[in-house]
RODO-2510 file (C-alpha; in nm, 4 decimals, decimal comma):
residues 242
     n   res          X          Y          Z
     1     m    -0,0502     3,1594    -0,3766
     2     v     0,2137     2,8748    -0,2922
     3     s     0,5392     3,0265    -0,1953
     4     k     0,9292     2,9221    -0,3596
     5     n     0,9609     2,7285    -0,0285
     6     q     0,6437     2,5857    -0,0160
     7     i     0,6707     2,4490    -0,3573
     8     k     1,0224     2,2905    -0,3445
     9     l     0,8995     2,1126     0,0007
    10     i     0,6448     1,9855    -0,1791
    11     t     0,8016     1,8354    -0,4887
    12     s     1,0879     1,7158    -0,2827
    13     l     0,8152     1,4938    -0,1005
    14     q     0,7973     1,2992    -0,4014
    15     q     1,0962     1,1725    -0,3295
    16     k     1,1586     0,8956    -0,0192
    17     k     1,4518     1,0936     0,1470
    18     y     1,2977     1,3976     0,1521
    19     r     1,0050     1,2204     0,2813
    20     f     1,1845     1,0512     0,5635
    21     t     1,3459     1,3472     0,7004
    22     n     1,0962     1,5985     0,7011
    23     k     0,8218     1,3125     0,8314
    24     l     0,5881     1,4393     0,5464
    25     f     0,3869     1,2933     0,2626
    26     f     0,1138     1,4280     0,0251
    27     a    -0,1987     1,2966    -0,1066
    28     e    -0,4058     1,4657    -0,3862
    29     g    -0,7752     1,4537    -0,4828
    30     v    -1,0494     1,5295    -0,2466
    31     k    -1,1865     1,1279    -0,1653
    32     v    -0,8226     1,0792    -0,0608
    33     i    -0,7698     1,3794     0,1121
    34     q    -1,1159     1,3143     0,2869
    35     e    -1,0720     0,9877     0,3973
    36     l    -0,7422     1,0923     0,5672
    37     l    -0,9064     1,4081     0,6872
    38     q    -1,1550     1,1567     0,8781
    39     s    -0,8833     0,9558     1,0213
    40     n    -0,5938     0,9714     1,2569
    41     f    -0,3788     1,1236     1,0245
    42     e    -0,2383     1,4921     1,0910
    43     l    -0,3025     1,7844     0,8405
    44     e     0,0041     1,9731     0,8098
    45     h    -0,1516     2,1675     0,5254
    46     l    -0,4056     2,1724     0,2447
    47     y    -0,4224     2,3654    -0,0913
    48     t    -0,7150     2,3479    -0,3206
    49     t    -0,8143     2,5557    -0,6135
    50     q    -1,2093     2,5427    -0,5019
    51     n    -1,4033     2,6751    -0,1746
    52     d    -1,4862     2,3101    -0,0412
    53     f    -1,3189     2,1326     0,2828
    54     e    -1,4962     2,3711     0,5309
    55     e    -1,3934     2,1450     0,8202
    56     v    -0,9988     2,2169     0,7611
    57     l    -0,9310     2,5691     0,9879
    58     s    -0,8356     2,8595     0,7584
    59     a    -0,4669     2,8634     0,9139
    60     k    -0,4156     2,5387     0,7456
    61     k    -0,5793     2,5831     0,4021
    62     t    -0,4876     2,8009     0,1167
    63     v    -0,6948     2,8494    -0,1904
    64     i    -0,4376     2,8462    -0,5209
    65     d    -0,5174     2,8528    -0,8756
    66     d    -0,4691     2,6349    -1,1186
    67     n    -0,1312     2,7203    -1,1939
    68     d     0,0123     2,6984    -0,8888
    69     l    -0,1393     2,3503    -0,8384
    70     k     0,0327     2,2529    -1,1592
    71     k     0,3725     2,3309    -1,0050
    72     i     0,3272     2,0984    -0,6577
    73     s     0,1206     1,7837    -0,8200
    74     a     0,2818     1,4684    -0,8885
    75     l     0,0103     1,4332    -1,1356
    76     s    -0,0116     1,4779    -1,5160
    77     s    -0,3864     1,6144    -1,5082
    78     p    -0,3572     1,7392    -1,1234
    79     n    -0,6918     1,7299    -0,9623
    80     s    -0,8501     2,0381    -0,7210
    81     c    -0,6538     1,9416    -0,4431
    82     l    -0,3447     1,8484    -0,2476
    83     a    -0,2937     1,7823     0,1234
    84     v     0,0303     1,7735     0,2843
    85     f     0,0218     1,4965     0,5888
    86     k     0,2983     1,3596     0,9105
    87     v     0,3889     1,0925     0,8211
    88     p     0,2607     0,9123     1,1679
    89     v     0,4595     0,6661     1,4096
    90     e     0,4432     0,3462     1,3061
    91     k     0,2127     0,1486     1,5134
    92     k     0,3002    -0,1759     1,6794
    93     m     0,2741    -0,4735     1,4684
    94     i    -0,0293    -0,7238     1,4602
    95     e     0,0888    -1,0869     1,4867
    96     s    -0,2440    -1,2603     1,5219
    97     g    -0,5185    -1,3125     1,2541
    98     l    -0,4380    -1,3307     0,8762
    99     i    -0,1301    -1,1146     0,7792
   100     l    -0,0237    -1,0198     0,4215
   101     a     0,3199    -1,0044     0,3678
   102     l     0,4962    -0,8662     0,0594
   103     d     0,8546    -0,9612    -0,0311
   104     s     1,0264    -0,6719    -0,2560
   105     i     0,6940    -0,5500    -0,4151
   106     r     0,8638    -0,2310    -0,6511
   107     d     0,5703    -0,0773    -0,8125
   108     p     0,3450     0,2001    -0,6769
   109     g     0,0398     0,1064    -0,8021
   110     n     0,0287    -0,2488    -0,7102
   111     l     0,1146    -0,1791    -0,3893
   112     g    -0,1239     0,0872    -0,3785
   113     t    -0,4124    -0,1777    -0,4556
   114     i    -0,2767    -0,4639    -0,2646
   115     l    -0,3624    -0,2024     0,0552
   116     r    -0,6755    -0,1538    -0,0597
   117     l    -0,7511    -0,5270    -0,1278
   118     c    -0,6273    -0,5482     0,2445
   119     d    -0,8870    -0,2738     0,3072
   120     w    -1,1809    -0,4947     0,1328
   121     f    -1,0853    -0,8161     0,2727
   122     g    -1,0547    -0,7353     0,6252
   123     i    -0,6905    -0,8017     0,6566
   124     h    -0,5862    -0,5383     0,9190
   125     q    -0,1613    -0,6199     0,8870
   126     l     0,0375    -0,5735     0,6044
   127     v     0,3482    -0,6225     0,6617
   128     c     0,6262    -0,5439     0,3762
   129     s     1,0204    -0,5960     0,3370
   130     k     1,2525    -0,3552     0,3960
   131     e     1,3058    -0,3632    -0,0380
   132     t     0,9159    -0,2806    -0,0987
   133     v     0,8169     0,0493    -0,2423
   134     d     0,7532     0,3013     0,0172
   135     i     0,3857     0,3251     0,1647
   136     y     0,4082     0,7061     0,1452
   137     n     0,5205     0,7533    -0,2205
   138     p     0,2530     0,9474    -0,3982
   139     k     0,1306     0,7047    -0,6410
   140     v     0,1121     0,4203    -0,3748
   141     v    -0,0969     0,7152    -0,1953
   142     q    -0,3289     0,7934    -0,4921
   143     a    -0,3381     0,4198    -0,5853
   144     t    -0,5207     0,3003    -0,1740
   145     m    -0,8120     0,5599    -0,2636
   146     g    -0,8054     0,6375     0,1004
   147     s    -0,7373     0,2593     0,2401
   148     i    -0,3916     0,4064     0,3737
   149     a    -0,5979     0,4858     0,6649
   150     r    -0,7498     0,1496     0,7476
   151     v    -0,4453    -0,0494     0,7002
   152     n    -0,1449    -0,1488     0,9613
   153     v     0,1370    -0,1028     0,7231
   154     s     0,5182    -0,2035     0,9108
   155     y     0,8419    -0,2404     0,7440
   156     t     1,0874    -0,5361     0,8843
   157     d     1,3130    -0,7201     0,7872
   158     l     1,1175    -0,9851     0,6400
   159     n     1,3327    -1,3111     0,6882
   160     a     1,3691    -1,2362     1,0807
   161     f     0,9956    -1,1794     1,0918
   162     i     0,8734    -1,5069     0,9372
   163     s     1,1471    -1,7207     1,1266
   164     k     1,0164    -1,6148     1,4558
   165     t     0,6564    -1,6509     1,3946
   166     k     0,4294    -1,9469     1,5387
   167     l     0,1381    -1,8886     1,2522
   168     p     0,1609    -2,1074     0,9625
   169     v     0,3526    -1,9831     0,6571
   170     f     0,1378    -2,0039     0,2789
   171     g     0,3571    -1,8752    -0,0291
   172     t     0,2594    -1,8218    -0,3787
   173     f     0,3956    -2,0387    -0,6858
   174     m     0,3846    -2,2052    -0,9849
   175     d     0,4203    -2,5180    -0,8605
   176     g     0,2415    -2,4991    -0,5393
   177     v    -0,0937    -2,6910    -0,4425
   178     n    -0,4076    -2,5892    -0,6026
   179     i    -0,6108    -2,3282    -0,4042
   180     y    -0,9371    -2,4226    -0,4834
   181     k    -0,8700    -2,7641    -0,3407
   182     t    -0,7124    -2,6775    -0,0710
   183     s    -0,8202    -2,6387     0,3053
   184     l    -0,6999    -2,3075     0,3928
   185     s    -0,6689    -2,1920     0,7975
   186     q    -0,8227    -1,8418     0,9013
   187     e    -0,5109    -1,7651     1,0624
   188     g    -0,1462    -1,7391     0,8848
   189     i     0,0996    -1,5237     0,7112
   190     i     0,0667    -1,5058     0,3518
   191     i     0,3470    -1,4234     0,1235
   192     m     0,3332    -1,2472    -0,2300
   193     g     0,6421    -1,2092    -0,3792
   194     n     0,8275    -0,9357    -0,6359
   195     e     0,6787    -0,9019    -0,9725
   196     a     0,9646    -0,9745    -1,1728
   197     n     1,1178    -1,3078    -0,9486
   198     g     0,8467    -1,3915    -0,7186
   199     i     0,9425    -1,4670    -0,3609
   200     s     1,3062    -1,4843    -0,2993
   201     a     1,4803    -1,7821    -0,2251
   202     e     1,5564    -1,6679     0,1090
   203     i     1,1973    -1,6566     0,1973
   204     e     1,1205    -1,9758    -0,0071
   205     k     1,3191    -2,1582     0,2638
   206     l     1,0702    -2,0522     0,5216
   207     v     0,7381    -2,1497     0,3347
   208     q     0,5507    -2,4328     0,4819
   209     n     0,2404    -2,4235     0,2307
   210     r     0,2854    -2,3682    -0,1357
   211     l    -0,0102    -2,2688    -0,3007
   212     t    -0,0783    -2,1459    -0,6366
   213     i    -0,3432    -2,0098    -0,8681
   214     p    -0,4112    -2,2805    -1,1704
   215     r    -0,4359    -2,1916    -1,5356
   216     f    -0,7636    -2,2714    -1,7186
   217     g    -0,6685    -2,1443    -2,0185
   218     e    -0,6616    -2,4553    -2,3579
   219     i    -0,3256    -2,3084    -2,4533
   220     q    -0,1842    -2,2180    -2,1247
   221     k     0,1316    -1,9735    -2,2513
   222     t     0,0754    -1,7059    -1,9778
   223     e     0,3522    -1,6925    -1,7326
   224     s     0,2264    -1,5296    -1,4374
   225     l    -0,0516    -1,3219    -1,2868
   226     n     0,0125    -0,9629    -1,1960
   227     v     0,0893    -0,9402    -0,8688
   228     a    -0,1965    -0,7426    -0,7268
   229     t    -0,4797    -0,9821    -0,9248
   230     a    -0,3083    -1,2500    -0,7651
   231     t    -0,3750    -1,1190    -0,4429
   232     a    -0,7085    -1,0795    -0,4943
   233     i    -0,8105    -1,4383    -0,5771
   234     i    -0,5776    -1,5726    -0,2929
   235     l    -0,7514    -1,3080    -0,0100
   236     s    -1,0550    -1,4264    -0,1803
   237     e    -1,0228    -1,8027    -0,1063
   238     f    -0,8891    -1,7230     0,2298
   239     r    -1,2255    -1,5470     0,3330
   240     r    -1,4206    -1,7705     0,1489
   241     n    -1,2677    -2,0347     0,3391
   242     s    -1,3483    -1,8698     0,6559
***
C-alpha cells in the first residue's frame, strides 16, 4: 500500500521545482527501470504490481495494487511499476569529440528522443541551454527508454559555452549548405534549435558552419522537419562521414 505522504511526494515530482527541492525523479515501465537499476542511478524506492525485480532489496520495494499505481503514475494507462531515483550530481562536461547542443528545446518527447539518438550514434555529451526542458521530466525519462543512463547531459549558458570553445560550431538552418554535399569533421558542436523558432539570433552569431537538410519533394511546401527527426539525419551524416 502507498501512504498519502508517498502519493503526495511522488506526484509532486511531476513538477520541476519539487524534483529540484527533493533531488528525486521517477521512471515508469519495466525496461526503463531495469536500465536505470543497472546504471549508476541510486534507487530511492520501487513500487510494483508484480512479484518482479528480485534484485531489489525488500526494504526498497513495495508491492502495490493497480489502484495505488494509478494514484502515483503520470501515465494515462499506467504500466506495472514505478521507481523513484535520486537525481545524481551533474558530471563534468565532456568538451571534446562530437557534441550535441540544444537551444531551447521545449517538448519532452523531442528531448527524450534526441537523447536516445545520442546513445545510438555514440554522442557522449549533450549540452542543453537553461531554457531546455528538464531531463528528469517524467515524459522525457519515459521517452529516453533508458538512454538517460548512458549519455552525459549538462545544462549551461549556451552562449558562454559556445563562445569559449575551440571546436568547430555547426548549426542547422533553412539557408545552410547542403549537408549531403559537405565535408563534415569528426569533432565539433552541433546546435539544434527550438521547435518553433529554430536557433536563437544570439547563438546564430556564433555558428561557423551553416547546414541544411534539403527538401526533395516536388511541391516543397513543408516548412521544416521535426527537431528530433532532423537530429537523426544530421547525426547520421556526421557518423557516415567519419
